[in-house]
N, C-alpha and C positions, 0 to 999 in steps of 0.2 A: 226236588228239593235244591234249593240254592246254597251252596257251600261258601261261595265266594261273594263277599260284599264289597263294593267299591264306594267310597264316600263321593267320589267324583261324579258318580252316576246317580246318587240320591237327590231325587227333585228338590226337597225342602232346602237342602244345602245349596244346590245350584241356583235356585231362585234367590236365596237370600244373598249369596255372594254376588250374583248379578245385580240385585237391587242396591247393595252397598256400593259396589263400583260405580254403577249409573248415578245414584244419588250424589255420591262424592264428586263425580265429574261434573254433574250439573251445577252442584253448589260452588265448585271452582270458577266455572264459567259465568255464573250469575251471582256476583258478589254484591248483593243488594243490601246495604246497611251494614257491611261489615260481617264479622263473625257471628253466624246465627246457626243453630242446630237444626238437623233435619226435623226434629220433633216440634221446634218452635215454628218452622215453616209450615208443617201440616195444621198447626193451630191457627197461624195467620191465614192460611188459605181456606180453612173451614169457616172462619168468621167473614172473611172477605167474600166468599160465595154465599154467605147467609144460610149455610147448611145447617149450623148448629150453634146455639147460644149458651151452653154451659159445658164445663170442663168433663163432666160424666158423658154427655152426649158425643163430644169430640172423642173421648177415649174409646167409646164403644164402636163408633164408626170407623175410626182409623186403626183399631186392633193395638192401641197403645195402653200401657199400664196408667192407672189413674196418677201414680207418682210421676211418671215422666211428664204427662199433660200438666199437672200442677206446677212442675218445675218450669216448663215451657211458658205457662201462663204468667208466672212470677217473672221470668226473664223478660217478656214482652212488656209486662207492666212496668218494670224497671227501665226499659228503653222509652217507655212512655207512648207505646204502640197499642196499648190495650188498656181498657178501663173495666172496672166491675161494679155491678150494682145489685144489691141484695133482691132477690125475688120477692115481690110483694104477696104473692100467693103462697108460696112455700119458702119459708125463710132459710131452709137448709141449702138452697141453691143460690149461686150468684149468677146473674147474667152477664156474660162477656160482649163486649163491643170494640171495635177499632176506634182508635182516636183519629184525627186528621192525618197525623204522621203515620200511623198504622195503615190507614187506607192508602196512602201514597206509597208505601213501602209494598203492600199487597199488590196494587196496580203494577208496579214495577216487576214484581215477582211474576205476575201473570204474563206480562210481556215477554219477559225472559224466558219462561216455561214454553211459551208458544214458538218462540225462535228456537229453542233447544229441541223441541220436538220435530219442527221443520228440519233442522240440521240432522237429527237422528234418522229421520225418514231418507234423508239423501245419503246418509253414511252406511246405513244397513239395507241389503236388498229388501224391497217392499214385500216380496212373498214371506220372507222370513219374519218380518214384523207382523205381518197379517196372521200368519200361523201362530205366532206367540200370543198375539192379542185374542185370537179365537180359542186358544188353549187356556189362557188365563180366564176368560170369560167363562168357559165350561167349568173350571174349577170352582171360581167364585159362585157360580149359579149352584153347583153341587153342594158347597158348603152352606149356602144361604138356605137351601130347601131341606138340608138335613140329610142328603143321599151321600154325603162323604163322611161315612163313620167307620171306625174300626170294628170288624166283627167281634164279638165276644167270644172267649176261649171255648164256650159251650157251643157256640154256633159253628165254629171251625171244626170241632170234634165231631159233628154229625148230630148235634141237637141233643135236648134232653126233656 
């Protein structure tokens, strides 16, 4: 039985803290287009890569709330980096696309992200980055396949 719990060794806390710090550092290094939130960058990236065309799809893929994605879409639209068009098949949805200036911002973001990744690979020992990448891939795979679930209290007690 574990009586002592240390938040500093709690994996979700550590991953979130590291992600917040790294993403903040990246955004300070890559000041494309001024003050843009991390969620806005994720929407911009998703559209630029052609991964998703609706706010709902971006929300599901990025693990962000629909509210955060909607706010990011509105902010990018206000910057004139994004346009919306009602889906002709299902009018409940809007198809999102980058404007020319949005595409230019995305292209700069992608260049800057590649430079940052290259810098990171030189700043942190490669075996550490490889181990982290492998570990994250394992966690993502386990989550995607449904293998990473909390056991129910009945399962822990020996079944019923």
